[in-house]
N, C-alpha and C positions, 0 to 999 in steps of 0.2 A: 378854336381850340388849340392851344399851344402845345399841349402834351397829351399823347394818346394814352387812354386808360387801358387796363388789361382787357376789359370787355371789347373795346374797339380793336385792340390787337387780335383778339380771337375772331372778331367779325371779319377782319381783313383776310384771315386765313381760310374763310369759308368760300365754297365755289359759287354761291349765289350772291346777288346784289342785295345788300342790306341798307335800309334807310330808316331815319326817324323824322317825325314831323310834329309841329305844334298841334294843339287841339283844333285849330281852324284849318289844318291841312297843309300849312306852309312847311316845306322841308327845311330841317335844321342840320342834318348830317347824313353823309353817304359813306359806305366803306370803300376801300381801295378798288374793289372789283368794279364799281360804277365808273370810276374815272378811267380805268383800263378799257372799259367797254365803250363808253360814250365819247371819251376824249374831252369832255367838259372839265372846267376847273370847279373847285368848290364854290367859288363866288358865283359862277354862272349857273350852278345847279341849285343853290339855295332858294328858298321861297317857292315860286312856281316856275322858276327858270328851267327846271328839268324837263318841262313839257315840250320844250323846243325840239326834242329828239323823237317825239311820238309821231307815228305815221299820220299824215293829214286825214286819211280815211277813218282812223281810229280815235282821233283826238277828242271829238265831241262825245262819243260814247264813253270814253274813259273818264272824261271830265265829269259827266253826269253821274256815273257810278261812284266816283270819288266824292262828289258833292253830296250825294244821297247818304253815303256812309258817314260823312262828317256831321250831317244834320241828325241822323238817327243814332249815331254812336255805336252802330253795329259793325261787326267784321265785314270786310269787303274782299271780293275775289273777282277778278276780271282778266280778260285776255286782250292784248294789243301789241302792236309792233313798235319796236324801238330801233332807231338808227344806230348802227355800230360806227366806230371811229373811221372804218373804211368806206362808210356810206351805205352799207348793206343793212336792210331792215330784217330783223328777226323777231319771230313771235315770242312774247313773254307772258308768263302767267303771274299777275300781280296779286299779292295777298297783303292785307293790312289788318292789324289787331289793335284795338284801343287799349290804352293803359289808363287806369282810373286811380283816383285818390281814395282816401278813407270814406269820403262822402259819396263816392260813386260817380264823381264827375270825371269826364275825360280830360286827362292832363296832357297826353301826347299819344302819338301813334308809332307803332313798330311795324315795318313792312319789309317784304322780300319780293324780288323779281327772279323768276326761274325760266331759263331758256327752254321753250317747248317747240322750237321751230321745226325740228325733224319730225316730231309727232304730228304737227299741223300739216306739214307737207305730205306726210304719209296719208293722212285723212283725205286731203284734197286729191291726192293721186288715186286713192281708193275710189273716191267719188267719180273722178274722171274716167277711170278705166274699169268701172264696175261691169260693163258689158263684156269687155275683153276677159275680165276675171271669171265671169260665169263660164265662158268657153274653156278657159284654161283650167278652171276648177274641175271640169269633167275629166280632163286628162290627168290632173294631179290629185284626183280624189279630194277636191277642195270644195267645201260647202259653206255658204254664208248664213248668218242669223242676225236678227235684231230683237231687242226687247224694248217695247214702247213703255215710257214712264209717264205718269206714275202708276198706270194700270198693270205694268209688268206683263204685257202680252208678248209671248214668244212667237217669232215667225222663223221658219226654216226654209232655206232655198231647196229647190228640187234635188240638187246634188247632195245636200245635207240629208234629205230624206232617204236617198238611195244608200248613202254611207251607213245609215242605221237600219237598213233592210226594211224600209217603209216606202209605200208608193208616193210619187210626187203629189204635192198638195197637202200632205199630212201636216197638221199644225198642233203640236203638243202644248200643254200648259208648261209654265216655267218649271214647276215641280216635276212634271212628267219628263221634261228634258233632262233635269238634273238626275232623275232616277235611273237614267241609262248608265251613269257612273256606278262604280261599285260602292257599297255602303260605307266602307271606311274612307272613301275619297269625297263623299258628298258634302260633309261639313266644310272642307277646304273650298270646294267650288262655290258654295253659298257665300262664304266670307269674301271671296274675290269678287263675286257679282255685286254683293252689297257695297263693298268699298268702292267699286267703280261707279255704281249708281249714286252713292251719297257724296263721294269726294272726287269723282272723276279719275280714280287711280287706274291706269291701264294695267293689264295683266297678260301673262302668257304662261302656259303650263303644258306638260305632256302627261297624260294619264290613260289607263286602260278603260274601256267601256264594254258593255254587253249589249249587242244589237237585239232587235225584236226577234230574230231567229236564233238567239243564243250564241252567236259568234262573238268571240273575244277579239276586240280590235284595239289598236292604239291610236290616239288622236292627239294632234297638237292644237291647242285652243288659244286664240288670241282675242282679246276683248278691249274695247275702249269706249269712253263716253262721248256723246255728240251733244253739243250745246247750241242753244238758239243765239241770236244776235246779242241777247242780254247776258249771255254767259250761263244761262240756266241749263242744267243737264236734262235733256228731253228724251233721250233714248240711249241704249247701248247697242253697239254693233261689233260684229267680229266674225270669226270663221273657225270651222273645224277642218283639219286636214287629216285624212286617213293615212297614217304612217306605219301601218301594220307591216307592209312589205319591207319598209326601211328598218323597222325594229327587228324583224326576223333576219334581215340581212346583217344587221348589227350583231344579233345573237350568234348567227353563223360565223361572222367575222371574229367575234369574241371567243367562240368555241375553238375556231381554228387558231386564234392567237394563243389561247390557253393551251391547246394541244401542242402548238409549236414551242411555247415556253416550257411546257412540261417535258417535251422531247429534248429541248436544249439543256434543261436542268438535269435530265437523266443521263446524258452522255458523259463519258469519262474524259472527253476533250474539254479544254477551255474554249469558250466561244465569246466573241465580242463584236459589236457593231459600232462603227464610228461614222459621223457625218462628214461632209466634204471639208469641214474645217478641222478634222481629226479629233473631234470631241466624242467622248464615249456616250452612246445612247442606250446601250444594253450590254450587260455582262452576265453570263450564267454563274451559278454558285461555284462551279469548279474553277472558272477563270479567276474569280475573286480569291479562292483558296490558294491557287497556284501563284498568284501575284501577291499574296499575303496582304490583302486589303479587306477592310470591313465592308459589309453589305451596303451597296449604294454609294460608297465613298468616292468612286471614280466617275459616277454619272455626271455628265456635263463638263468634265474636265478634259484638258488637251493632252493627247498622248505624249507629245514631245516635252511638255512641261512636267508631267508627272513621272516620266521615265527619261529624264535628261541624260542618263548615262549612255543611251543609244544614239543620241544626236551626233551626227557626223560619222557614224559607223556604217559598216556593211548593211546592217539591218535597216537603217533609215534609207540608205540608197536604194535597196531592193523594194521597200514599201512604196517609196515615191515613184520609182520607175514603173512598178506594176500599175499604180493608179494612173500615171501619165499615159501609159501605153494601153490601158484597159485590158490587161492580161493577168491571169492568175500566176502565182509563183509560190515556190516552196523553198524554205531555207532553214538550215540548222545554225544556231548561234548560242554562245555562252553569255548569259546575263550576269555580270560580275557581282552587282549588289546583292542578288539572291543566291549566288554561287550555284546556279542551275543552268543546265543545258535545255534549250527548247527547240522544237521543230515547229515552224510557223507555216500555215497554208493561207495565203492572202488572196482574197477574191474581191476585186473592185466591183461596185454596183453603181447604178445611176444616182443613188442617194448618198453613197459614201463607200465604206470598205468593211467587208466581213472577214474575220480572222478566226480560224481554228488553230489551236496550238496544244501541244503536249509537252509534259515534263519527261525528257528522255535521259535524265542524269543517270538513273539506275541502268537503263538499257545500254548507254555508252560504257558504263563501268563493266557491265556484263560482257559487252563486246570486247572490251580490253582484256578481261579475264579469259574470254574465249580465245583471243589471239595468243595470250600467254599460254593457255592450256594447249593450243594447237602446236605452239613452238615446243613446249615440254614433251608432248606426245611424239612429235616428229623426231626428238632426240633420244627417245627411249631405245634401249637395246632389244626390247621385245617387239615383235611385229604387231602392229595395230591395223585392223581393217574395219572400215565402216561401210555397211551395205544397206541400201534402201529396198523396201518391198516393191516388187513389180506386180501390179494387179493382173491376175489371170495367169501368172507364171509361178512355178513352184520354188524357183531359186531367186534369192535377192541379187541386186546389182551393186557392184562395188562403186562407191562414190569418193572414198578417201583411203589412202595408204600412207604410212609414215616412212621416214628415211630408212628405218631398220628393214622394212619390207623390201625396198629397192636393193639394199646392201646384201641381205641374206638370200633373196630369191633370184636376183639377177634381172628381174623384170623392171622396166621403167614404170612410172606412174601412168603414162599414156597407154602402155600395153595392158595395165591392170584395170583401170577405171572403165566401167561399162560392162565388164565381164562378171560372171558368177564366181564366187570364191572357190568353187569346186574345180576351176580350171587348173588348180595346183595339184589335184589328185592324179594318181597314175596306177600302174598295174598292181602294186603291192599295198595300195590303200585298202585297209582291211574292210571287208563287207560289213561286219558287225558295227565297227565304229562309224562308218559312213551312214549306215541305216539309223544309228543313234542320232547323228547330227540332223538327218532329214526329218526324223520324227520330232525332234525338238523344234525345228523350224516350223513344221506344220502346226504344232500345239503351242507355239509361243512360250516355250519353257527354256530357262537357262540350263546350260550344260557344260560340264568339264569332262574332257576325254583326251585321248591321245590318238594321233593318226599320222600316217606317212604322207608327206607332201614331197613334191618334186621341184627342184630348182630349174631355171631356164636351161642349164646345160645338162639336165637329166639326172642330177644327183639325188639320192634318196635322203630325206631329212625327217627324223621323227620330231613332231611338235606336240607339246601339251597345249590344248586349245580351250579357252574359256569363251563361250558365246553367251551374250545377254541381249534380250529384246529391249528396245527403247520405245516408250510411248510419248505421244505429244501431250499438250495441255489438256485435251479432252479425254485422255486415257486410251486413245487408239494407238496400237503398235504400228510404227512406221519404219523403223530401222533396226539393224542388228549391229552390235559391236563385238568383234572377235579379237582377243589378245592371244597371240601364239608365241610360245617360248620353245626355243630349240633345245630338245632333250635327247638328241642323238647320242651324245657321249654317255648320258645317264643310262639310256636303254642298252647301250653296249656293255656298260658296267653291270647292269642288272642281269644281262644274259650270262656274263662271266661269273657273277655271284651265284646264279642258279646252277651253273655247271659245277662250281666249287662246292655249293651246298649239297648237291647230290652226292659227291664223294664224302663230304663232311658228315652227312647223315649216316652213311654206312659206318664211318669210324666212330661216331658218337654212339650208335647202336651197339657196336662191338664193345666200346669202352663202358657203356652202361651195364652190359651183361657182366663184364669183368668186375665193375664196381659192386654190382649187386652180389656177385659171388663172394667178393672180398668182404663186403659188409656182413654177409651172412656168416662167413667164417669168423669174422671179428667178433660178432655178437655171440657166436658159439664159444669162441675162445674166452671172451669176457665172462660168459656164464660159467664155463668150466673152471676158469681161474678163480672166480668168486666162490664157486661151490667147493673147490679143492682147498681154498684158504680157510674155510670154516673149520675143518678138522684140526689143524695145528692150533688155531686160535682157541678152540674149545679145550684142547689139551693144556695150553698155557693157562687158561682161565681156571680150569679144574685143579691143576697141581698148585697154582698160587694160592687158591682158597684152602686146599688141603694142607699146605705148608703152614698157612696162617692159623689153622685150627689145631693141628697136631703139635706143632713146635712153637706155639705162641709164647710160652714162658721163656724160651731161649732166644727169642728175636727181640732185638732192641727196638726202641721207638722209631729210630730212623729206618730200620728194616721194615717195620710195619708200614711206615709211610711209603716206602718203595713198593711194597706189595700192593698197597691201595692204588698207587699210581699205575702199576702194571694192570690191575683190574679195570681201572678207568680207561686205559689205553685199549685194552682188549675189547671193552664194550663199544668204544668209539669205532674201532676197526670193524667190529661186527655190524654196526650201523652203516658204515661205509659200504661194506660188502653187500648188505641187504639193499642199500640204495642202488648199487650197481646192478644187482640182480633185477630189481624192479625196473630200472631204466632200460635194461636189455630186453626184459620181458615186454615192456610197453612198446618197444620199437618193432618187435617181430610178431606180436600177437595180432591176429585177424580182428578187425573192427566189427562190432555188432551195431545195428541201428534199430533202436526201439524207443518208445516214449519214456522220458525220464522226468520224474517230479523233483526238480532241484530244491524246491522249498522244503519238501518232506525230508529229502536227503540231508540238507543243511541242519534241520532240527535234530536229526539222529546224531550227527557228528557233534553238535553242540552238547547234547545230553551226554555223549560218551566222554567229552572233555571234562564236564562237570563231575562225572562219576570217578574218573581217574585222578582228579585232583580235588578231593573233598576238603583237603587241608588248606587250600588256597585262601589266604586271609583277605585279599582284596575283593571288592564288590564288582561283579561282572554284569553288564547289561548287554544283551544280545537282541538285535532287531532283525527279523528275517521277513522279507516281503512274501505275501501269499501269491500263489498262482504262477510261480516261475517254473517253466517247463522247457524241455528240449528233446530232440531226437539224437541219439548217439549211443555210445557204449556205456551202459550203466556203471560197470566196474571202473572204467577209466575216468569217467566224469566224477565218480565218487573220490578217486585218488586226487583229482584236481581240488575238489572242495576240502578234502582232508588236509592237504598240504597248505592251502590258503588259510583255513581256519586254524591250523596248528601254528602257522606263523603269527597270526593275529593274537592267538591265545598266549603265545610265548612272549611277543614283544610288548604286550600290555601288562605283563606280570608285575612290573614295578610301578604301575599307576594305581593310586588309591581307589579310583573309580574307573574301571575299564569299560570301554564301549566298543562293541563289535557289531557291524551292520552288513547285511547282504541284501542287494536289491537289483533292479534292472532298469534299463532306459534305452535310448536310441543314440547311435553314434552320428557323426557328421553326415554320413551318407544315408541316414535313416534306417540303418540295420540295427537289430536288437543287440544290446550288450548287457553283460552282467558284471557286478562288482562286489568285492569284499573290502570293507573299510574299517579301520581301527584308529584309536587315538593313542597308539603306543609310541615307541621310541623313534620311529621314522628313520629316514636315511638321507644322505646328501645326494641330490639328483645328479651331481657331477659324476657319480659312479654307477649310474643306472645301466650303463652298457655292460657291466659285469654281473648284473642282478640275476640273470637267467642262465649264467654259465655253470658248467659242472664243477663242483667243489669250490665255487666262488662264495665268499662270505664278506659282508660289509660290517660285521660286528665281531669283536674278539670273543673266543670261546669262554673267557672268564666272565663276560657280561651276559651272553646268551648262548646256550648249547646249540649244536646243530652240525650237519655234515656238508651242507652246500649242495645236496642232491635234489631237495624237494622242489625248488622253483624250476630247475632244469627239467624235472619230470613233468611239471605243469605245462611248460612251454612245448615239450614233445607231444603231449596228449592234445593240447589245443590245436597245434599245427596239423596233427593227423585228422582232426575234425574240420579242417578247412578254415580255421579262425586265426586270431592273433591275440597276444596278451601283452600288456604293458602296465606300468605303475607310475603313480605320482605321489610325492611325499615331501615333507619338510622335517628337518631334525627336531625331535621332541614334540612334533605336532601330528604324528600318526602317518599312516600310509593307506593308499587306495590302490587295489589291484583290479584291473579291468580285463575282461576277456570277451571275445566274440566267437561265435560258431558260424558255420556256413548258413546261408539263408534257409536252406532246407532243414538244417539241424536246429536252428534257434526257434523259439516259440514261447507262447504264454498259455498255460492251461487254465 
C-alpha cells in the first residue's frame, strides 16, 4: 500500500493493534501500533509471518482457535502472549470479526489485539496468594466471592458472610446477594455482573449495602471473569471490602474540610495556600476580592509570575527567607499595581506556605489622620486632657496632655500622665462644681462647667471645662476627653460687671421712677392741653359758622372759601386733639383681661361703616372669619379693629369693587396671628418704618383724609397686650396688617 487511506490513519491513532486478513486468515495489513510493539516489518508480518512472535506455549492453541474461526466464519476471541520488541511477552486479548459480501460470504477479517497483561498477572497473583488474602481479608474486612457459570451459583467466603452480618458458611443465591444492595443500585449491579459473565468485562464500584442486621455499610466490589484454557468464561470471581470506616473517615474529613473552608471563607482576612513551587492551591473569597481576581483565576498559577511587581522587592525577600528558615514572619508593604497597603502574615508549612493578609490602606490613612490630629491638638491654645477609665477606681487616669497643658499649668507630661485630672484642684475648687464633675464621671454624662484649677506654682486659674466620654467600637465607654479654656480674665470681668451692675440697677431704678413720674406728668399735660385746646377751637368754629350765616350776603366768594377752609382746619384740628386724647388715654388706662369675640366685634364695625356711608357708590365685599377670639381689654381691642377697618374702608374707596378680609393664622413661631387685608391703594414698603409713627402719613390729605394717629394707637394697644403689629403692601395692590397678642391673650373660640 503506497498511500495511507483516512481509515488507516485513524487506525494508526488508536491505542490497540489493528489488523486485516484475507478470508483464509492470511494477514494483509497491520496498523502502526503493531510495528511499534513487535518490531517486525510489514513484509515479515504479512501472511502468517506474524505468528513468529506468539509465545511457544500459546502458539498451538491460538492457531487452532483461528483455524476454527476461519472454517466456521464466526467471530473469534482468544488470549495469548506476544513478544514485545524488547523480548518481553505480554498477554493479549485477540478478537476477530468476519466481513461479508452481499451473498454472505466472508471476504476478509478485521481484528484487534488488546494488552491485558496487568489483568492476567493480577489474576495469577490472586490465585497464588489466595491463602494469604484470606488472612489479610479478615484484617482489612475483605471477603471473596465466586459465581459459577453457567448455573450462576454464588459462593461467599466466611469473611464475606461476616461483613454481611451472616454466619460463616452462609451461601445466598445470586439474587439474594444482589438484594443486599439498595433497590436503586441493583439494576447497575446486575448489568455489571451480566457484562462480566457474557463478555469478560471486569468491573469495580463502591456502593452502600444493608446487612442482615439492618446496618448500612459501604463496600468496594471488584469482579472479573475466569476463563478455561479454551478462553471460555467459566466463572466470575471477585471480592467485597467493607470500607465503612474509610467512608466515615472521608465524611469526617470532608466535614472538617467544609468547616475549615467555611471558616476561611467567613473571615475578614485574605487567606491563601501555596505549594512548594509557589503555586496557589487555595484562596478564600476575601483574598480573591482584595487581589481583584475572579473566582478560581489564580489556582495552579505561580505567585511570582502573577504578581511580578513584587519580584526583587522586600516582599519576595521576606517570603523566601521565611520559607528557607521555616519561620513565620509579618510584614507591611505597599502593592503599587493595586494602590493598596497590605499586612502579610507568612507561615511556612511542610507542604508549602500559608499566608493571611489584610488591606490596611484605610487604617494607615486613619493613622496618618490621627497623627495629624494629634499634632493639631498639641498646638491648640486650649488645654486638652485624655484620661482612661481605671477599673475599680472612681477617677480616670491621664494618658495624654497637649502642649497647652504644659505651657499653662507648668507641669510636664511626665508629671501629669498616670495621675487623676483632679490633681489640678485646690482649696478654692468649688464643691458644687467638683461634685458636678464627679457625678458626670459616674454616670458617663457629658458636662460643661467652670472650676478653679491650680498651676504648678500655686496660681489660681478659672477654667471652662468640657468633658465628654468616649466609647470603643462595641459601645463601651473607655476614655474621657476634657477641653479646658482659661477664663480667668473673663471671670474677673464678670465680677467687675456684677459690681457695676449692682450700682447700675440702683441708678436705673431711680431713673425709672423719675421717667414714670415724667411720663405721667407728660400724659396729664397732653390731656390737659388737648382738653384746653378744644374750647378756643369750638369758639373759632362756632363764630365762623355764625359769620357765614348772618353776613353771607356781604361776604365775597373768596371770603366764603376762606371760611370753609377755616371750618375744615378746625375739624382737622379737632380730630387731632381727639386722637391725642385717645392715645394718652390708651397709654395710662388700666388693662382689663376678659374673653373677646373678635369675629363679632369686626362684624359690628363693618355694619357701622356701611350705615355711616350709605351713599358710597362702590361695591364692598367683606369677609370675616368665624370663631376668632382673644383675651384682652374689649374696648382697646375694639379700637384696634376700628382703626384697621377704617383704614381699609378709606383706602378702598376708589376701587370699583372693594374687598376687605379679616382672618387668623400662625406666625413663624407657631403663635396665633390676626390680619386685616384689603385691595386698596396700598403703599411703598420703603416707608414702612414711618407707618406706625404719631402724625405720620404716607398719602396726601387731598387723596385720603386722616390725622396719622390711628395706626400709632393700634401699635400702642397691641404692645400693651404683649404682641406686635406689622404690615405688608404693594402700591395699588392693597395692604395687609398683621398683629399678634401674647400667647395667653390669643385664642380661637
